[in-house]
N, C-alpha and C positions, 0 to 999 in steps of 0.2 A: 780422671783421678786428681784429687786435690794435691797441689804442691806442698801442702802443710799437713798431710795425712798423719805423719809420725812426729809432728812438732807441737810442743805445748805452747800455743800462741796465747796472747792476752785474752782474746775472745773466748777461747776454750776454758780459760781459767776464771772467767766472769768479769773481766775488766772492760771498761769503755772510756771514751774520751768525752767528758761532760761539755755541754754548751758553755760558751763564754759568759752567758748571763746567769749561769749557776753560781752558787756561793763560792767565794774564793778565799784562800788563806793569804795569798801573796801575789804581787806583780813582780815578774823577773825582767831584768834589763842587763845589758852589757854596755858599760860606760863608753861613749863615743870618744875616739882618740885618733882616728885615721884621717889625716889631712886629705888624702886622695879621694875620700868619699864626699867631702865638701870642699873642693879646691878653692882656697882663698876665703872661705866662709866658715870654717870650723868654729871659730870663736863666737860667731853670731848665733849658733844653735843652742848654746847652753842655757840661755834665758827660757825659751819655750820648753826645752827638755826638763829643766828644773821645775818649771811650773807644773808640768805633767806629773813628775814625781811627787811634788808637794801636795797637789790636789788629791792624788790617790792615797797619800800617807795620812790623810785626815781620818780614814776609815779602815785601813788595812795595812799589812806589811808590804814593804817594797824591798826587794833583794837585788843587789847590783853586783855584777861581775866586774872586778877590777884586776889590773895586772900586778899591782904591788902597793906598798904603803904610800908611795908618792902619789899615785893616781887616786887612791882613796882620799888623801888629804886635799888634793885638788878638787875632787868631787864635793867633799864636805864644805870647802870654802865657797864653791859656786852655789850650793844649796843654801848656805847661810846668807849669801849675798842677795838671793831672790826670795828668801823666806817671808819677808814682809808683804810680798805680792799676794800671798795665799793665806787668808784668814783661817785659822784652825789647823794649819799644817802641824804635823807631829813628827819632828825629826828623829825622835826615838824609835819610830816605826821603820826607819831606813837602816838596813844592815848591808854589810859588804862581804863578799866572798873573793878570796884571792884565786881567781880563775882567769888567766890571761886569754885575751881574744884577739883575733885579727881585725874585727870590725864590730859594729854596733847592732846588727840586725838580728836581735834575739828571737823574733818570731820564727825565723828560718833556721838558725843554728841552735836555738835553745831546746830544752826538753819538751817532749809531748807528755804531759802528765795524765795518767789514767787513774780511775777509781774503780775498785771492785764493788759491784752492785750489791753483793751479799754481805761482805765483811767490812766495807769502808776502807780497806787497805789501799794505799797509793802505790803506783809504780811509774816508771818512765820508759818511753820508747826513744832509743837513740838511733834515729834514722841517719843514713849517710848524708853528708853535706858537701857539695862541690861548688859553692858560690855561683849558683844559677847557671850551671852548665860550664863551669871552668872559666867564667868571665873575669874573675878578680882574684887571682892567686896572690899570696898564699892564703890557704884557708884551713891549715892543719890544726891550729889552736881552736878555731870555731867548731871543727868537726867533732871534737871530743868533749865539748861543753856539757851535753846531756849526761854522759857517764860521770863526769866530775861532780855535777850537781847531785846525781844519784848517790855517789859515794859520800858527799857532804851531808846528805839528808838521811842516809841509811835506807835507801829505797832500792827495790829490785829493778834492774835495767834490762829491757829487751832490745836485741839488736837484729832488725830485719835484714840488714845487709844490702839495702837499696837506697837510692837517693829520694828524699822527700822533704818538702819545706812547709812549715806551718802556715805561711801565707797563701799556700795553694789549696787549702782545704777549709771548709766551713761546715759547722755542725748545728743540728737542732736539738741534740741531746736525747732524742727518742729513736735513733737508729738511722737517720738520714744524713748523708754527707754530700756536700755540693762542691764541685771542682770545675776545672776547665781543661778542654782537650789541648789548647795551645801550650799549656805548661806541662801537664803530666804525661802527655804523649810526645813531647819534644824529644828528639833523638839525643840531645845533649844531657839527658838525665839517666834514663834506663833503657838504652836501645835494645837490650836483649829481651825485653818484656813487651807483650802486646797488651791491648786494653783489658782483656779479660783477666790476664795475670796480675796487672796492676790493681784491678778491682778486688782481687782476692787478697792482695797485701793490705789494701785499705780496710777491708772487712775484718781480717784476722788481727791486725795490729791496732786499729782504732775501735774495734768492737761495734761496727755498724752493720746494718743489713741492707741498706738501700742507698745507691749511689746515683747522683744526678750530674749531668755534664753540660756546662755552658761552653761557649766557643772561645773567642779572642778576648784578651785583656785590653786595657786602654793604651792609647798612643803614649810613648815615652816610658813605658814600664819595662825596665831591663830584666825583669824576672821571667819574661815570656808569657805573661798573662795571669798573674795571681788573682785569685777570686776576691781577696780582701780589698781590692780597689774597685770592685764592681757590684758585688751582691753579698749581703750579710743577713743572717738570721737575727731577728730581734725578739722572737719567741719561738715556740715549737712549730708553729705553722705559718709564720709570717716572715717575709724578707723585705728589706729595702734594697732597691737596685737603682743605680745611677742611670740617668738618661740625659742626652744632650739635645737641647731645643733648637740650636742653630744647625740647620740642614747643611750648611757649608763647612761645618767643623769636621775634622778628621775622625772624631769619635762618634759622629751621629749614626752612621749605618751599622757599625759593629755593635753599638749599644742597643739599637733597635732590634738587631738579630737576636741578641741575648734576651731582650724583653719578650720577644715572640716565643723563644724556647721556654722561658719561665712560665708563660701562660699555658703551655701544654703539659707542664710537669705535674706529677702527683707525688705526694709524700708516702712514707712507709705504710700509712693506714689507708691509702687510696684517695685521700682528700686532695683537692686542688690547693696549690700554694697561694696564700694571700700575698699580694704584691703591692708595695707602697713605693711610688717613684720618688727618687731623690734627685735634685738638680746636680749638674756639674758646675764647678766654678768657671769663670772666664779663663781662657787659656793662660797658663802660667809658663813663661819661658825665661831662660837665663843663657846669655851668650848664644842666642839663636837655637837653643835646644828646648824642645817641648818637654815639659816635666809632667810626671804622672800625678797631678793634683786631683784629689778626689775626696769628697766628704764621706765616702764609704770606709775610709781608713781610720775609723774611730776605735777606741778601746772601751770596752764595757767593764767597769769596776763594780764593786759591791754597791756603792751608794751614788755613783756618778757615771757619766759617759763622757769621755774626753774626745772632742771632735776637732779635727784640723780645719782652720779657716785660712783664707787666702786674700785678705784685703779687698774682697769683692762684696761690698756691703749688702747688696740686694740678695745675691745668692747665698752668702754666708747666713744671713738672717732666715731665709727661706729653709735652708737645710737644718739649722738649729731648731726652728719651729716644728718641722716635720719630725725630727728625732725626739723632741720633747714629747710629742704626741705618742711616740712609740714606746717610751720608757717611763711609764707612770711609776712614781716612787724613787726614781733616780734623777739627780740633777744633771742636766745636759750643759756641758761647759765647753765653749769654743776657745781654742788657743791658736794664735797666729802661727801657721806652719810654713809661711812663705820662704823662710830661710832653710828650714828643715828639708823641704821638698827638693832642694838643690841636691841633696844626697839620694834622691829618687825613692824616697819612702817617708812615711810619717808615723804617727803614734802606734798604730797597730803593727806596722812592720818592725818597730823597735822593741816590742813587748811580747811577753808570753805569760799567761796566767797559770797559777798553781791553784787547783780547786781545794776546797776544804776536805 
């Protein structure tokens, strides 16, 4: 018997989670302010962060959660400081919402926006959030962000009552969801649920029919293996997946295992997944800590794809060229993420899309 037999879930009401490459109204962010997330380097991240905002602002709205007027004014000052770096930036497309946060990782604490296939109505899922298994308290402000945004936008909000993070799931927009066992089956998230029960939550609250599982995430990823550092849909039947060419690298075998799993997978229509391999950058470390640097952590906007780069000229260029081939009609833009990744995430981790 279904655990949702007598519950009006988003799926039953006709809602689904669109693919990131579907048309968007806005990019949502939470302004970075937590020194402990970038120890000794917080001031260095505002340049690439503002470049990200300004690039996306050329073609769509950018909505930023800030704590108060002081943080808003600081953010505006930083955006004006770097505005000359991005030709065509439209600061009028940037708006602020007074929603205090604990940290900046809006992919994980932000709203999961749904669209009703029949009516076009939008809604939000407010999953539980516990900072990746309780690693970084406090997270009480982050946990309520989706509901606060729902109230601000006048949208219906669904509350499943379990922990889920946006970086742990990837969608093709046609009924298939891709995730990892390392994250979603980790006992620090929902220990009371087995895999079949978690799949039912994914199906009912994201409006999907077909769930595919990869294994481990990359070394240095403190989220316990988010999918957005390893494998991403670039269209309905194609993924890019990172591979490590150096057999002595810690990531080599686990990424090969994921590649082999992908080769055996079939989509919701029974077709094989098209696989495009993406390189990994050379290892990026800070104070002897391996950081989760990955070209897969890109953000797909309406007219552009914002890709993290890591001062690795050969691999940076190779990754940008491959992604340019994947996104006809979108400008693929690399932004140096070497300082950002010290916070253990990049552009996709920091962002959440709101569909049209």
